[in-house]
C-alpha positions as CSV (number, residue, x, y, z in Angstrom):
1,M,1.7,9.3,29.8
2,K,5.0,8.4,28.3
3,I,5.2,8.7,24.5
4,C,8.1,7.6,22.3
5,V,8.1,10.0,19.3
6,L,9.8,8.6,16.1
7,P,9.8,11.3,13.4
8,G,11.5,8.9,10.9
9,D,12.3,9.8,7.3
10,G,11.0,11.9,4.4
11,I,8.0,14.0,5.5
12,G,8.0,12.2,8.8
13,P,9.6,15.1,10.9
14,E,7.3,17.7,9.3
15,I,4.0,15.9,10.0
16,I,5.1,14.6,13.5
17,A,5.9,18.2,14.5
18,E,2.3,19.3,13.9
19,A,0.9,16.3,15.8
20,V,3.2,17.1,18.7
21,R,2.0,20.7,18.7
22,V,-1.6,19.5,18.9
23,L,-0.9,17.1,21.7
24,K,0.8,19.9,23.7
25,A,-2.1,22.2,23.2
26,L,-4.4,19.8,25.0
27,D,-2.7,20.5,28.4
28,L,-2.4,16.9,29.2
29,K,0.3,15.3,31.4
30,L,2.4,14.0,28.5
31,E,6.1,13.1,28.6
32,M,7.4,12.9,25.0
33,E,10.9,11.9,23.9
34,E,12.3,11.5,20.4
35,A,14.4,8.7,19.0
36,L,15.6,7.3,15.6
37,L,13.9,4.7,13.5
38,G,14.3,3.9,9.8
39,G,16.7,5.3,7.3
40,C,17.8,8.2,9.6
41,A,18.7,5.5,12.2
42,V,20.7,3.6,9.7
43,D,22.7,6.7,8.7
44,A,23.4,7.6,12.4
45,T,23.9,4.1,13.9
46,G,24.0,1.5,11.2
47,S,20.8,-0.1,12.4
48,P,17.2,0.8,11.4
49,Y,16.1,0.0,14.9
50,P,19.0,0.9,17.3
51,D,19.3,-0.2,20.9
52,A,18.5,3.2,22.3
53,T,15.2,3.4,20.4
54,Q,14.3,-0.1,21.5
55,K,14.9,0.8,25.1
56,L,12.7,4.0,24.8
57,A,9.9,2.2,22.9
58,L,9.8,-0.6,25.4
59,A,9.6,1.9,28.3
60,A,6.9,4.1,26.7
61,D,3.2,3.7,27.0
62,A,2.7,4.5,23.3
63,V,4.7,5.2,20.2
64,L,3.9,8.0,17.7
65,L,5.6,7.4,14.3
66,G,6.0,9.6,11.2
67,A,7.1,7.4,8.3
68,V,10.2,5.5,7.2
69,G,12.0,4.8,4.0
70,G,13.3,6.5,0.9
71,P,15.1,5.6,-2.4
72,Q,18.5,6.4,-0.9
73,W,18.4,3.2,1.2
74,D,16.9,0.9,-1.5
75,N,20.2,-0.7,-2.2
76,N,21.2,-1.3,1.4
77,P,21.6,-4.9,2.6
78,R,18.2,-6.1,3.6
79,E,18.9,-5.9,7.4
80,Q,19.8,-2.2,6.9
81,R,16.7,-1.1,5.1
82,P,14.4,1.3,6.9
83,E,11.4,-1.0,6.7
84,R,13.2,-3.6,8.8
85,G,13.1,-1.1,11.6
86,L,9.3,-0.9,11.3
87,L,8.9,-4.6,11.2
88,G,11.3,-4.9,14.1
89,I,9.4,-2.6,16.4
90,R,6.1,-4.2,15.6
91,K,7.4,-7.6,16.4
92,Q,9.3,-6.6,19.5
93,L,6.3,-4.8,21.0
94,G,3.9,-7.5,20.0
95,L,1.7,-5.2,18.0
96,F,-0.5,-7.8,16.3
97,A,-3.6,-5.7,15.6
98,N,-3.5,-2.9,13.0
99,L,-6.7,-0.7,12.9
100,R,-7.1,1.4,9.8
101,P,-10.3,3.5,9.6
102,A,-11.3,4.7,6.2
103,I,-13.7,7.6,6.7
104,L,-14.9,10.0,4.0
105,Y,-15.4,13.5,5.4
106,P,-18.4,15.1,3.6
107,E,-16.2,18.0,2.5
108,L,-13.9,15.6,0.6
109,A,-16.5,13.7,-1.4
110,N,-15.2,15.3,-4.6
111,A,-11.6,14.4,-3.8
112,S,-12.3,10.7,-4.2
113,T,-11.7,9.1,-7.6
114,L,-15.1,7.4,-7.3
115,K,-18.5,9.0,-7.8
116,P,-19.6,10.9,-4.7
117,E,-22.8,8.8,-4.4
118,V,-20.7,5.6,-4.2
119,V,-18.5,6.8,-1.3
120,A,-20.6,9.4,0.5
121,G,-21.0,8.4,4.1
122,L,-18.2,5.8,3.9
123,D,-17.0,4.6,7.3
124,I,-15.0,1.3,7.2
125,L,-12.6,-0.1,9.8
126,I,-10.0,-2.6,8.4
127,V,-8.4,-4.8,11.1
128,R,-5.2,-6.3,9.8
129,E,-3.1,-9.0,11.6
130,L,0.4,-7.5,11.8
131,T,3.0,-9.9,13.1
132,G,2.4,-13.2,11.2
133,D,1.7,-14.4,7.7
134,I,4.2,-14.4,4.8
135,Y,6.0,-11.3,6.0
136,F,7.5,-13.1,8.9
137,G,7.2,-16.8,7.9
138,Q,10.3,-19.0,7.8
139,P,11.9,-20.4,5.7
140,R,12.5,-17.5,3.3
141,G,15.2,-16.4,1.0
142,I,16.8,-16.4,-2.4
143,E,19.2,-19.2,-3.3
144,L,20.7,-21.2,-6.2
145,R,18.9,-24.4,-7.1
146,T,19.2,-26.8,-10.0
147,I,16.0,-26.8,-12.0
148,D,15.6,-28.6,-15.3
149,G,19.3,-29.3,-15.3
150,Q,20.2,-25.6,-14.9
151,Q,21.3,-23.6,-11.9
152,Q,18.8,-20.8,-11.3
153,R,18.0,-18.3,-8.6
154,F,15.1,-19.4,-6.6
155,G,13.0,-17.2,-4.3
156,F,10.7,-18.5,-1.6
157,N,8.6,-17.3,1.3
158,T,6.3,-19.1,3.7
159,M,2.8,-18.2,4.7
160,H,1.6,-19.5,8.0
161,Y,-0.8,-18.8,10.9
162,S,-1.5,-20.6,14.1
163,E,-5.0,-21.0,15.4
164,S,-4.3,-18.7,18.3
165,E,-2.9,-15.9,16.1
166,I,-6.0,-16.0,14.0
167,R,-8.4,-16.1,16.9
168,R,-6.9,-13.1,18.7
169,I,-7.1,-10.8,15.7
170,L,-10.7,-12.0,15.0
171,R,-11.7,-11.1,18.6
172,V,-10.3,-7.6,18.0
173,A,-12.5,-7.3,14.9
174,F,-15.6,-8.6,16.7
175,E,-15.2,-6.4,19.7
176,A,-14.8,-3.4,17.4
177,A,-17.9,-4.3,15.4
178,K,-19.9,-4.4,18.7
179,K,-19.3,-0.6,19.0
180,R,-20.1,0.0,15.4
181,N,-22.7,-1.6,13.1
182,R,-22.2,-5.2,14.2
183,K,-20.9,-6.6,10.9
184,V,-17.6,-8.4,10.3
185,C,-16.4,-9.4,6.9
186,S,-13.5,-11.9,7.1
187,V,-11.3,-11.9,4.0
188,D,-9.4,-14.9,2.9
189,K,-8.3,-17.0,-0.1
190,M,-9.6,-20.4,1.2
191,N,-10.2,-21.8,-2.3
192,V,-6.5,-21.9,-2.9
193,L,-4.6,-21.5,0.3
194,E,-4.9,-24.0,3.2
195,C,-3.5,-21.4,5.6
196,T,-6.6,-19.2,4.9
197,Q,-8.9,-22.2,5.0
198,L,-7.9,-22.4,8.7
199,W,-8.5,-18.7,8.9
200,R,-12.1,-19.2,7.8
201,D,-12.7,-22.2,10.0
202,V,-11.5,-20.3,13.1
203,A,-13.6,-17.2,12.1
204,I,-16.7,-19.4,12.0
205,E,-15.8,-20.9,15.4
206,T,-15.1,-17.5,17.0
207,A,-18.3,-16.0,15.7
208,Q,-20.2,-18.3,18.0
209,D,-19.0,-16.2,20.9
210,Y,-20.5,-13.1,19.3
211,P,-24.1,-14.0,18.4
212,D,-25.0,-10.3,18.1
213,V,-22.5,-9.7,15.3
214,E,-23.1,-10.8,11.7
215,L,-20.2,-12.6,10.1
216,S,-19.6,-12.9,6.4
217,H,-16.7,-14.2,4.3
218,M,-15.2,-12.9,1.1
219,L,-12.3,-14.0,-1.1
220,V,-9.6,-11.4,-1.3
221,D,-9.9,-10.8,-5.0
222,N,-13.6,-10.2,-4.7
223,A,-13.1,-8.0,-1.7
224,A,-10.7,-5.8,-3.7
225,M,-13.4,-5.5,-6.4
226,Q,-16.2,-4.8,-3.9
227,L,-14.2,-2.0,-2.2
228,V,-14.4,-0.1,-5.5
229,K,-17.9,-1.3,-6.6
230,N,-19.8,-1.0,-3.4
231,P,-17.6,0.0,-0.4
232,K,-20.4,1.0,1.9
233,Q,-21.5,-2.6,2.3
234,F,-18.6,-3.1,4.7
235,D,-18.5,-2.2,8.4
236,V,-15.4,-4.0,9.8
237,M,-13.1,-6.0,7.5
238,V,-10.6,-8.4,9.1
239,T,-7.8,-10.2,7.3
240,G,-4.2,-11.4,7.4
241,N,-1.0,-9.4,7.1
242,M,-0.5,-9.4,3.4
243,F,-4.1,-9.1,2.3
244,G,-4.6,-6.3,4.8
245,D,-1.6,-4.4,3.6
246,I,-3.1,-4.3,0.1
247,L,-6.8,-3.8,0.9
248,S,-6.2,-1.0,3.5
249,D,-4.2,1.1,1.0
250,E,-7.0,0.5,-1.6
251,A,-9.6,1.6,0.9
252,S,-7.6,4.7,1.8
253,M,-8.0,6.0,-1.7
254,L,-11.8,5.8,-1.5
255,T,-11.5,8.7,0.9
256,G,-9.8,11.0,-1.5
257,S,-6.3,10.9,-0.1
258,I,-4.1,8.5,1.9
259,G,-3.0,11.7,3.7
260,M,-6.2,11.7,5.7
261,L,-6.0,8.2,7.2
262,P,-4.6,7.4,10.6
263,S,-3.8,4.0,12.0
264,A,-3.2,2.2,15.3
265,S,-1.2,-1.0,15.9
266,L,-2.0,-2.5,19.3
267,D,-0.7,-5.2,21.6
268,A,-2.9,-7.4,23.9
269,N,-2.9,-4.6,26.5
270,N,-3.7,-1.7,24.1
271,K,-0.1,-0.3,24.1
272,G,0.1,1.0,20.6
273,L,2.2,2.4,17.8
274,Y,0.3,5.2,16.0
275,E,1.2,6.4,12.5
276,P,-0.4,7.8,9.4
277,S,-1.3,5.2,6.8
278,H,0.9,6.9,4.1
279,G,4.6,6.6,3.5
280,S,7.5,9.0,3.7
281,A,6.8,10.7,0.4
282,P,10.4,11.6,-0.3
283,D,9.4,13.6,-3.4
284,I,7.8,16.3,-1.3
285,A,10.0,16.0,1.9
286,G,11.3,19.3,3.1
287,K,8.9,21.4,1.0
288,G,6.4,22.1,3.8
289,V,3.4,20.8,1.7
290,A,2.6,17.4,3.3
291,N,-0.8,16.8,4.8
292,P,-0.4,16.4,8.6
293,L,-4.0,15.5,9.3
294,A,-3.5,11.7,9.2
295,T,-0.7,12.0,11.8
296,I,-2.8,14.4,13.9
297,L,-5.7,11.9,13.7
298,S,-3.3,9.1,14.7
299,A,-2.6,11.1,17.8
300,A,-6.3,11.1,18.5
301,M,-6.4,7.3,18.1
302,M,-3.6,7.1,20.6
303,L,-5.5,9.1,23.2
304,R,-8.5,6.9,22.6
305,Y,-7.1,3.4,22.5
306,T,-4.0,3.5,24.7
307,F,-4.8,6.3,27.2
308,G,-8.6,5.9,27.3
309,N,-9.2,9.6,26.9
310,E,-12.2,9.7,24.6
311,D,-12.9,13.4,25.3
312,A,-9.4,14.5,24.1
313,A,-9.6,12.2,21.1
314,L,-13.0,13.8,20.1
315,R,-11.6,17.3,20.6
316,I,-8.9,16.6,18.0
317,E,-11.2,14.9,15.6
318,G,-13.7,17.7,15.9
319,A,-11.0,20.2,15.2
320,V,-10.0,18.4,12.0
321,K,-13.7,18.3,10.9
322,K,-14.0,22.1,11.6
323,V,-10.8,22.8,9.6
324,L,-12.1,20.9,6.6
325,A,-15.5,22.7,6.9
326,Q,-13.7,26.0,6.9
327,G,-12.1,25.0,3.5
328,F,-8.5,24.5,4.5
329,R,-6.8,22.0,2.2
330,T,-3.2,20.8,1.6
331,G,-2.3,20.0,-2.0
332,D,-3.4,16.3,-1.9
333,I,-7.0,17.3,-1.2
334,Y,-7.2,20.7,-2.8
335,E,-10.0,21.6,-5.2
336,S,-11.1,24.9,-6.7
337,G,-12.7,27.2,-4.2
338,T,-10.9,26.0,-1.2
339,K,-7.9,27.4,0.7
340,K,-4.6,25.8,-0.2
341,V,-2.2,25.7,2.7
342,G,1.0,24.0,3.7
343,T,1.9,21.6,6.5
344,R,2.5,24.3,9.2
345,E,-0.5,26.3,8.2
346,M,-2.7,23.2,8.4
347,G,-1.4,22.6,11.9
348,D,-2.1,26.2,12.8
349,A,-5.6,25.8,11.6
350,V,-6.2,22.7,13.8
351,L,-4.7,24.5,16.8
352,A,-7.1,27.4,16.2
353,A,-10.0,25.1,15.9
354,L,-9.2,23.4,19.2
């Protein structure tokens, strides 16, 4: 099993190190090789996704990523910003399906900003389309235009989806729902955007192939409200790239900390890029206090979805549950009466629990 490991920027190297330790402790036949992506790659090569990384990522069975970005690169030309590397690898590998589980562990009910009775037992899977929508649509840019007799800067982006792009991500959502509670909520903005009217039409058509799964629809603004008001009504949510970007981050905070949430980005053959849902957190980089659990849980998702090793995935997830039950907490999930630990110590605890 060949894994391309991309530590990235900020806290990325710290949290990736703990996930790698956990993978090695499982005594599986893994071949892991590191490469550069993001700001560190820009500094070293001038490109956020250099050729050597592209070659390694294409040859690997899966990619394990830390995080990219930081304020020191914010003023770079757009093509030399760390995030362009992330978009580039997703596009090149055809990673169109982003799976973001939002699960509230019982021990962390008090860490959520919502009342425990609202979020207790929360288990949502958000399926986000990842390679289309306004993030990739052309034309795009900023240019000078004459408006009302004056030259002004004019910014523009294009939202578009083809029927086939919509249908394939919907099928991922329906297939996932069959293994869960058999409910799919498709999120759109069809009352304003023709692009998402097509999304809803294709969702209705696709649902005919899944008579055992209940399909509902929700406008994105209402979905954002319902995630806070009554999040447990959802099982699987499926939506486009931009809406999914926003809603998945909102859902992550229901669980108490974005530092707890893994993610998987898959191609049509389940080759995947696995990363925590959080960013590079440059304010705490190098301090040894970052929460590595989302990255460790991302490694579990990798074993499940790409390598089909459910037993190993459950071992990791069980170890994380045990560590939380034992009261170990990094700063983002700490509360009085628990044991506050750093990144390395949390990794040690997971290894011991294995």
